[in-house]
TIKOLZA-34405 format. One record per residue (C-alpha): residue number from 1; z, x, y. Coordinates in pm, 1 decimal, padded with zeros to 6 digits. Layout:
! residues N
[atom NUM,[Z,X,Y]] ...
//
This chain:
! residues 309
[atom 1,[03050.1,00977.1,01473.2]] [atom 2,[02759.1,01192.8,01357.1]] [atom 3,[02712.6,01240.8,00983.8]] [atom 4,[02664.2,01581.0,00797.7]] [atom 5,[02502.3,01685.8,00492.7]] [atom 6,[02300.9,01941.2,00285.0]] [atom 7,[01962.7,01946.6,00142.8]] [atom 8,[01954.3,01998.2,-00236.6]] [atom 9,[01692.3,02226.8,-00384.6]] [atom 10,[01514.3,02024.9,-00652.2]] [atom 11,[01240.5,02274.8,-00692.9]] [atom 12,[00949.4,02223.2,-00455.6]] [atom 13,[00915.0,02444.2,-00155.9]] [atom 14,[00612.9,02281.0,00010.3]] [atom 15,[00367.4,02563.2,-00106.2]] [atom 16,[00419.1,02618.6,-00482.6]] [atom 17,[00557.1,02452.5,-00778.0]] [atom 18,[00876.5,02615.9,-00908.2]] [atom 19,[01124.9,02466.9,-01131.6]] [atom 20,[01464.5,02387.4,-00970.0]] [atom 21,[01789.8,02503.3,-01109.5]] [atom 22,[01978.1,02179.8,-01202.1]] [atom 23,[02313.3,02355.7,-01254.2]] [atom 24,[02301.3,02504.1,-00901.7]] [atom 25,[02186.0,02184.0,-00760.6]] [atom 26,[02476.0,01988.5,-00910.2]] [atom 27,[02719.3,02268.1,-00809.2]] [atom 28,[02595.2,02237.5,-00446.0]] [atom 29,[02632.3,01858.3,-00454.8]] [atom 30,[03004.7,01891.9,-00583.8]] [atom 31,[03077.7,02142.2,-00310.0]] [atom 32,[02937.4,01900.9,-00053.6]] [atom 33,[03156.2,01624.2,-00207.3]] [atom 34,[03476.0,01839.1,-00213.6]] [atom 35,[03419.9,01961.0,00126.4]] [atom 36,[03403.0,01606.1,00272.8]] [atom 37,[03036.9,01595.6,00375.4]] [atom 38,[02864.9,01269.2,00421.8]] [atom 39,[02548.0,01298.2,00243.1]] [atom 40,[02323.7,01503.4,00013.0]] [atom 41,[01939.1,01475.8,00005.8]] [atom 42,[01663.5,01530.1,-00218.6]] [atom 43,[01281.3,01515.2,-00153.4]] [atom 44,[01027.4,01318.1,-00345.1]] [atom 45,[00713.5,01467.3,-00454.7]] [atom 46,[00640.7,01308.7,-00791.1]] [atom 47,[00290.6,01459.3,-00823.0]] [atom 48,[00445.3,01808.0,-00848.4]] [atom 49,[00547.8,01901.3,-01206.1]] [atom 50,[00784.3,02173.9,-01078.8]] [atom 51,[01004.6,01928.1,-00890.8]] [atom 52,[01288.5,01743.9,-01043.1]] [atom 53,[01224.0,01366.3,-01011.1]] [atom 54,[01406.6,01246.6,-00717.2]] [atom 55,[01571.5,00947.3,-00841.7]] [atom 56,[01666.3,01090.0,-01172.1]] [atom 57,[01821.2,01378.4,-00981.0]] [atom 58,[01999.8,01139.5,-00745.8]] [atom 59,[02153.5,00951.3,-01033.1]] [atom 60,[02293.1,01270.2,-01178.2]] [atom 61,[02424.6,01385.1,-00838.4]] [atom 62,[02607.2,01035.8,-00784.5]] [atom 63,[02754.9,01069.5,-01131.0]] [atom 64,[02879.9,01406.8,-01066.2]] [atom 65,[03055.1,01331.5,-00729.5]] [atom 66,[03303.1,01092.3,-00601.0]] [atom 67,[03262.4,01039.1,-00223.6]] [atom 68,[02941.9,01181.3,-00093.8]] [atom 69,[02636.0,00957.1,-00047.2]] [atom 70,[02290.6,01029.5,-00162.8]] [atom 71,[01946.3,00965.2,-00024.0]] [atom 72,[01587.8,01060.6,-00107.4]] [atom 73,[01436.4,01197.5,00214.1]] [atom 74,[01209.3,01034.9,00190.7]] [atom 75,[01099.3,00809.5,-00089.9]] [atom 76,[00742.9,00822.3,-00146.4]] [atom 77,[00672.5,00444.7,-00121.9]] [atom 78,[00311.7,00453.0,-00243.3]] [atom 79,[00428.1,00606.9,-00566.9]] [atom 80,[00717.7,00375.9,-00616.5]] [atom 81,[00641.9,00002.5,-00589.2]] [atom 82,[00888.8,-00182.5,-00365.3]] [atom 83,[01019.5,-00437.8,-00609.9]] [atom 84,[01092.8,-00170.9,-00876.2]] [atom 85,[01238.8,00061.6,-00593.4]] [atom 86,[01473.0,-00226.8,-00498.8]] [atom 87,[01595.6,-00236.9,-00853.0]] [atom 88,[01648.8,00132.6,-00859.5]] [atom 89,[01836.2,00168.6,-00540.2]] [atom 90,[02053.5,-00148.2,-00612.5]] [atom 91,[02135.8,-00011.7,-00960.8]] [atom 92,[02245.1,00332.3,-00819.0]] [atom 93,[02440.7,00148.2,-00557.0]] [atom 94,[02625.4,-00071.2,-00799.3]] [atom 95,[02705.6,00239.9,-01025.0]] [atom 96,[02816.0,00463.1,-00743.8]] [atom 97,[03016.0,00222.9,-00540.7]] [atom 98,[02772.6,00187.3,-00267.8]] [atom 99,[02710.1,00564.3,-00204.6]] [atom 100,[02346.1,00538.3,-00147.9]] [atom 101,[02111.5,00518.7,00138.9]] [atom 102,[01731.3,00431.9,00099.7]] [atom 103,[01510.3,00693.9,00268.4]] [atom 104,[01156.3,00567.6,00282.8]] [atom 105,[00812.9,00663.1,00415.7]] [atom 106,[00456.3,00571.2,00416.4]] [atom 107,[00339.2,00878.5,00238.9]] [atom 108,[00173.6,01181.5,00384.0]] [atom 109,[-00007.4,01393.8,00115.6]] [atom 110,[-00245.0,01136.4,-00003.6]] [atom 111,[-00467.5,01407.8,-00172.6]] [atom 112,[-00178.2,01468.2,-00409.6]] [atom 113,[-00062.9,01094.4,-00410.5]] [atom 114,[-00394.5,00969.9,-00543.7]] [atom 115,[-00366.9,01227.6,-00829.6]] [atom 116,[-00100.5,00992.2,-00982.3]] [atom 117,[-00353.6,00704.8,-01002.8]] [atom 118,[-00222.5,00550.6,-00692.7]] [atom 119,[-00477.6,00350.8,-00479.4]] [atom 120,[-00573.4,00544.8,-00163.4]] [atom 121,[-00472.4,00379.4,00157.2]] [atom 122,[-00593.2,00423.1,00519.7]] [atom 123,[-00317.4,00522.6,00763.1]] [atom 124,[-00303.2,00165.4,00900.6]] [atom 125,[-00275.3,00021.7,00544.2]] [atom 126,[00005.4,00266.3,00461.3]] [atom 127,[00205.1,00155.4,00764.7]] [atom 128,[00164.4,-00200.0,00695.3]] [atom 129,[00265.7,-00138.2,00334.6]] [atom 130,[00571.5,00050.5,00464.8]] [atom 131,[00693.9,-00261.7,00672.5]] [atom 132,[00618.4,-00503.4,00382.6]] [atom 133,[00799.1,-00279.1,00146.2]] [atom 134,[01111.2,-00251.9,00350.0]] [atom 135,[01108.9,-00629.7,00409.6]] [atom 136,[01082.9,-00704.9,00039.9]] [atom 137,[01355.8,-00454.9,-00053.0]] [atom 138,[01589.1,-00621.1,00192.1]] [atom 139,[01504.5,-00952.5,00046.6]] [atom 140,[01566.2,-00822.0,-00304.7]] [atom 141,[01910.8,-00679.2,-00233.4]] [atom 142,[02224.5,-00838.2,-00079.3]] [atom 143,[02221.8,-01157.7,-00295.4]] [atom 144,[02083.3,-01489.2,-00215.9]] [atom 145,[01834.6,-01718.6,-00349.5]] [atom 146,[01541.3,-01617.2,-00571.2]] [atom 147,[01262.9,-01442.9,-00386.4]] [atom 148,[00889.4,-01554.6,-00388.0]] [atom 149,[00681.3,-01311.9,-00167.1]] [atom 150,[00310.4,-01317.4,-00135.4]] [atom 151,[00222.2,-01019.6,00085.9]] [atom 152,[-00075.5,-00801.3,00140.0]] [atom 153,[00043.5,-00524.6,-00101.0]] [atom 154,[00325.4,-00692.9,-00295.3]] [atom 155,[00383.1,-01020.5,-00479.3]] [atom 156,[00680.8,-01140.2,-00667.5]] [atom 157,[00759.6,-01487.9,-00808.1]] [atom 158,[01111.3,-01640.4,-00808.5]] [atom 159,[01275.7,-01302.5,-00853.8]] [atom 160,[01655.9,-01294.1,-00816.7]] [atom 161,[01794.6,-01047.2,-00575.6]] [atom 162,[02057.2,-00788.3,-00670.2]] [atom 163,[02410.0,-00893.0,-00559.9]] [atom 164,[02485.1,-00546.4,-00414.9]] [atom 165,[02461.3,-00502.0,-00028.8]] [atom 166,[02136.9,-00384.7,00116.3]] [atom 167,[02151.8,00002.3,00156.4]] [atom 168,[02107.8,00163.8,00502.5]] [atom 169,[01742.9,00226.9,00550.7]] [atom 170,[01631.0,00565.4,00671.7]] [atom 171,[01274.7,00595.8,00778.2]] [atom 172,[01071.7,00911.4,00767.0]] [atom 173,[00818.4,00778.3,01020.9]] [atom 174,[00592.5,00986.3,01222.7]] [atom 175,[00299.2,00813.3,01411.4]] [atom 176,[00341.9,00535.2,01669.9]] [atom 177,[00286.1,00240.1,01431.7]] [atom 178,[00531.1,00368.6,01168.2]] [atom 179,[00786.9,00462.3,01446.8]] [atom 180,[00763.2,00089.0,01567.4]] [atom 181,[00846.3,-00007.1,01201.8]] [atom 182,[01156.7,00203.8,01224.9]] [atom 183,[01253.9,00026.5,01542.4]] [atom 184,[01210.1,-00312.5,01383.3]] [atom 185,[01338.1,-00256.7,01046.6]] [atom 186,[01530.8,00061.1,00978.6]] [atom 187,[01884.5,00192.6,01039.2]] [atom 188,[01809.6,00553.4,01100.3]] [atom 189,[01509.5,00779.7,01170.7]] [atom 190,[01455.8,01130.2,01010.1]] [atom 191,[01209.3,01325.2,01219.7]] [atom 192,[00941.3,01458.6,00975.1]] [atom 193,[01055.3,01804.0,00816.5]] [atom 194,[01255.9,01950.9,01111.8]] [atom 195,[01210.7,01888.6,01465.9]] [atom 196,[01370.8,02018.1,01779.7]] [atom 197,[01587.8,01754.8,01944.8]] [atom 198,[01528.7,01916.1,02278.4]] [atom 199,[01163.4,01880.7,02253.5]] [atom 200,[00934.6,01620.7,02389.8]] [atom 201,[00805.8,01497.5,02048.4]] [atom 202,[01147.0,01370.4,01955.8]] [atom 203,[01197.0,01199.3,02292.7]] [atom 204,[00858.4,01042.5,02293.5]] [atom 205,[00907.8,00916.9,01934.6]] [atom 206,[01248.4,00774.5,02016.1]] [atom 207,[01100.5,00601.0,02313.4]] [atom 208,[00862.2,00419.9,02065.8]] [atom 209,[01150.3,00343.2,01825.0]] [atom 210,[01370.5,00201.9,02101.9]] [atom 211,[01102.9,-00011.3,02242.8]] [atom 212,[01031.4,-00172.9,01926.9]] [atom 213,[01400.4,-00222.8,01852.7]] [atom 214,[01439.1,-00406.8,02187.3]] [atom 215,[01135.6,-00626.5,02122.5]] [atom 216,[01284.2,-00715.1,01780.4]] [atom 217,[01626.5,-00806.8,01943.8]] [atom 218,[01793.0,-00503.3,01813.2]] [atom 219,[02029.9,-00242.0,01979.5]] [atom 220,[01837.5,00092.2,01980.6]] [atom 221,[02171.5,00273.0,01986.1]] [atom 222,[02246.2,00140.3,01631.6]] [atom 223,[01940.7,00333.2,01485.7]] [atom 224,[02062.8,00687.4,01437.6]] [atom 225,[01838.4,01000.1,01456.8]] [atom 226,[01921.9,01224.4,01161.5]] [atom 227,[01784.0,01574.4,01181.4]] [atom 228,[01697.5,01830.6,00909.3]] [atom 229,[01815.4,02163.0,01034.3]] [atom 230,[01706.3,02507.7,00902.1]] [atom 231,[01888.8,02822.2,00991.0]] [atom 232,[02130.9,03108.3,00929.1]] [atom 233,[02503.5,03141.3,01011.4]] [atom 234,[02597.3,03474.3,01112.2]] [atom 235,[02925.5,03679.2,01150.4]] [atom 236,[02851.7,03817.1,01494.9]] [atom 237,[02691.7,03649.7,01799.0]] [atom 238,[02317.4,03657.8,01830.3]] [atom 239,[02120.5,03670.3,02151.8]] [atom 240,[01854.3,03404.8,02052.5]] [atom 241,[02003.7,03099.9,01878.4]] [atom 242,[01695.9,02892.9,01845.1]] [atom 243,[01317.6,02931.1,01768.5]] [atom 244,[01022.7,02840.2,01562.5]] [atom 245,[00892.7,03005.8,01251.5]] [atom 246,[00527.4,03089.0,01161.7]] [atom 247,[00471.3,02741.9,01027.9]] [atom 248,[00603.0,02566.1,01342.7]] [atom 249,[00944.2,02480.4,01192.8]] [atom 250,[01232.2,02499.8,01437.1]] [atom 251,[01533.5,02704.1,01318.7]] [atom 252,[01889.3,02789.1,01451.4]] [atom 253,[02080.5,03097.2,01414.5]] [atom 254,[02435.5,03226.7,01531.6]] [atom 255,[02799.8,03221.9,01453.7]] [atom 256,[03013.6,02920.9,01367.9]] [atom 257,[03081.1,02894.3,01742.8]] [atom 258,[02718.3,02914.3,01849.7]] [atom 259,[02631.6,02644.4,01588.7]] [atom 260,[02909.9,02426.2,01719.2]] [atom 261,[02786.1,02459.2,02080.8]] [atom 262,[02419.7,02367.5,01964.3]] [atom 263,[02523.2,02070.1,01759.5]] [atom 264,[02774.6,01935.6,01999.7]] [atom 265,[02511.1,01946.3,02272.0]] [atom 266,[02264.0,01767.6,02040.0]] [atom 267,[02506.4,01494.3,01987.6]] [atom 268,[02623.3,01466.2,02348.9]] [atom 269,[02297.9,01516.8,02530.8]] [atom 270,[02018.3,01429.7,02291.6]] [atom 271,[02147.1,01136.4,02081.3]] [atom 272,[02145.8,01317.2,01756.1]] [atom 273,[02322.8,01105.3,01495.1]] [atom 274,[02345.4,01351.5,01198.2]] [atom 275,[02226.0,01667.0,01051.4]] [atom 276,[02129.5,01785.8,00705.6]] [atom 277,[02144.2,02169.7,00661.7]] [atom 278,[01895.2,02384.7,00485.3]] [atom 279,[01982.9,02764.0,00461.6]] [atom 280,[01719.0,03013.4,00555.2]] [atom 281,[01808.8,03319.0,00333.2]] [atom 282,[01629.0,03561.2,00088.0]] [atom 283,[01871.2,03545.4,-00197.4]] [atom 284,[02048.2,03252.8,-00391.4]] [atom 285,[02387.3,03408.1,-00311.4]] [atom 286,[02315.1,03422.7,00064.4]] [atom 287,[02197.3,03052.7,00042.3]] [atom 288,[02516.4,02955.4,-00132.6]] [atom 289,[02728.4,03141.6,00125.6]] [atom 290,[02545.0,02961.6,00411.8]] [atom 291,[02592.4,02616.7,00258.1]] [atom 292,[02948.7,02695.9,00211.5]] [atom 293,[03001.9,02808.5,00553.8]] [atom 294,[02811.2,02502.4,00697.9]] [atom 295,[03032.6,02259.1,00498.1]] [atom 296,[03368.0,02435.0,00551.5]] [atom 297,[03335.7,02600.0,00898.3]] [atom 298,[03053.3,02446.2,01097.2]] [atom 299,[03090.7,02074.1,01021.8]] [atom 300,[03468.9,02078.0,01067.5]] [atom 301,[03424.1,02256.2,01407.1]] [atom 302,[03168.0,01998.4,01526.7]] [atom 303,[03370.4,01698.0,01410.8]] [atom 304,[03665.7,01836.2,01582.3]] [atom 305,[03482.3,01879.2,01910.0]] [atom 306,[03333.9,01543.0,01898.3]] [atom 307,[03626.1,01349.2,01741.3]] [atom 308,[03714.8,01155.6,02066.1]] [atom 309,[03371.7,01038.7,02130.6]] 
//
């Protein structure tokens, strides 16, 4: 079954730094929880002072909810060393009853990342760090013997792993090398930003993931593709239900019925394993209405239409 969630606004819109509204963020998380959604997400840009820290936010969200899972999409690994990140997610998992997934990426905005004092990495180094980081995080969760690890980027000496299970790993990989890491080591893939599941880039990326999974002795069907989805939910049918904005970001629009048709097709025909909704609206009230309609109307309709699959 596909999973469904919403993205929480923690205050960074990709262009400007603007403080988030903590009260509204927590209200949206509680709405998602009460509506029976599977997941809420927050982004991770620790170099921006206008954004709430991703893991501080996630801790509050998990404490304010009961059933919904939380995930940082995706954790900026260069800014959060893997051994410490393992402790962070294992602590949140223990406190929340396992309601956490680990979204993780190699880092994209290096001109910003280095402002934190992080050592710059070449793209190849960043991908190797991603693979090494995931490997070490898995070793430091799920119990077992003390871990000694002497890698290219991380070293630990006789470090006892946390006893909580290893969380599901969601990779935000983009290029062929990091996509191959997803196939070898991750449980789900989130295409960067938002991508059209009907388009060639998603199909080509999935082919790389699947090939790497098979080579590693894994079943590619067990690696879900979870899409960020931007759009509007209308009261009356629209003629054009999909398109691309001026920044090249795909969007959807239409009634609950039109959304249901699009998402069911994504699941049935394009192997979509989940959707995280972001409303496209001018006002806060319109955004809240869209989130509520997604949670209470669109998601139940898609679940009902795919319940026998």
